[in-house]
C-alpha positions in Angstrom: 96.9 -99.3 264.2 99.3 -98.0 261.6 99.2 -101.3 259.7 95.3 -101.1 259.6 95.6 -97.6 258.0 98.1 -98.8 255.4 95.8 -101.8 254.5 92.8 -99.5 254.3 94.7 -97.1 252.1 95.9 -99.9 249.7 92.3 -101.2 249.5 90.9 -97.8 248.6 93.6 -97.2 246.0 92.8 -100.6 244.5 89.1 -99.9 244.3 89.6 -96.4 242.8 92.0 -97.7 240.2 89.7 -100.4 239.0 86.9 -98.6 237.3 84.7 -99.2 234.3 86.7 -98.2 231.1 84.3 -99.2 228.2 82.9 -95.6 228.2 86.2 -94.5 226.5 84.9 -95.9 223.3 82.3 -93.1 223.2 85.1 -90.6 222.8 85.9 -92.0 219.3 84.8 -90.6 216.0 85.0 -91.9 212.5 87.9 -90.4 210.6 90.2 -89.9 213.6 93.9 -90.8 213.2 95.7 -93.5 215.1 97.5 -90.8 217.2 94.1 -89.2 218.0 92.7 -92.6 219.1 95.6 -93.3 221.4 95.4 -89.8 222.9 91.7 -90.2 223.6 91.6 -93.9 224.9 95.2 -94.9 225.5 97.6 -97.4 224.1 96.0 -100.6 222.7 96.5 -104.0 224.4 97.4 -105.5 221.0 97.6 -104.5 217.4 97.1 -106.5 214.2 97.2 -105.7 210.5 96.3 -107.0 207.1 97.2 -105.2 203.9 95.9 -101.6 204.4 93.8 -102.4 207.5 95.0 -102.1 211.1 93.1 -103.2 214.2 93.8 -101.7 217.6 92.5 -104.1 220.3 91.5 -103.0 223.8 90.5 -105.0 226.8 87.9 -102.8 228.6 85.7 -103.2 231.6 81.9 -102.7 231.2 81.3 -102.0 234.9 83.3 -101.4 238.1 82.3 -105.0 239.2 83.8 -106.4 236.0 87.0 -104.5 236.7 87.1 -105.7 240.3 86.6 -109.3 239.1 89.0 -109.0 236.2 86.3 -109.6 233.5 86.9 -107.5 230.4 85.3 -107.1 227.0 87.3 -107.0 223.8 86.9 -103.9 221.7 88.5 -102.9 218.4 89.3 -99.8 216.4 89.7 -100.5 212.7 91.9 -98.1 210.8 92.1 -97.9 207.1 94.8 -95.6 205.7 95.5 -94.3 209.2 91.8 -93.2 209.7 89.2 -94.8 211.9 86.8 -96.7 209.7 84.8 -98.5 212.4 85.0 -99.4 216.1 83.1 -101.3 218.7 83.0 -104.7 220.5 84.7 -107.6 218.8 82.2 -109.2 216.6 80.3 -106.0 215.7 79.8 -105.8 212.0 81.5 -109.2 211.6 84.6 -107.1 212.2 87.1 -109.4 213.8 85.7 -112.9 213.9 84.1 -115.4 211.6 80.5 -115.8 212.7 80.5 -119.5 211.7 77.2 -119.1 210.0 76.6 -120.3 206.5 74.3 -117.9 204.9 72.8 -119.0 201.6 70.3 -117.0 199.7 68.0 -118.0 196.9 66.9 -115.3 194.4 63.7 -116.2 192.5 63.2 -114.4 189.2 59.8 -114.1 187.8 
């Protein structure tokens, strides 16, 4: 009986600790500092930088089911000069990946 209670307690704790986390991105605002971002949504899973641009990368769960299954979505916060310039899912605004598309335009002058 005691073992069943412990097992049930562990299961409940596991379910409660695995919740959707992507909503955290809604707490962000343009112009926030790196310290404000970390205070609002926590430490990033990874960080990368290039010249004056820093990316804070987060692995967040869209739904409770995703959390339970271990499926996460990559999100970024882009800082320029220690201020949030943009944020969202990886790939938004061609932010952190090469789209692989070759876009060519033709301008016709008349």
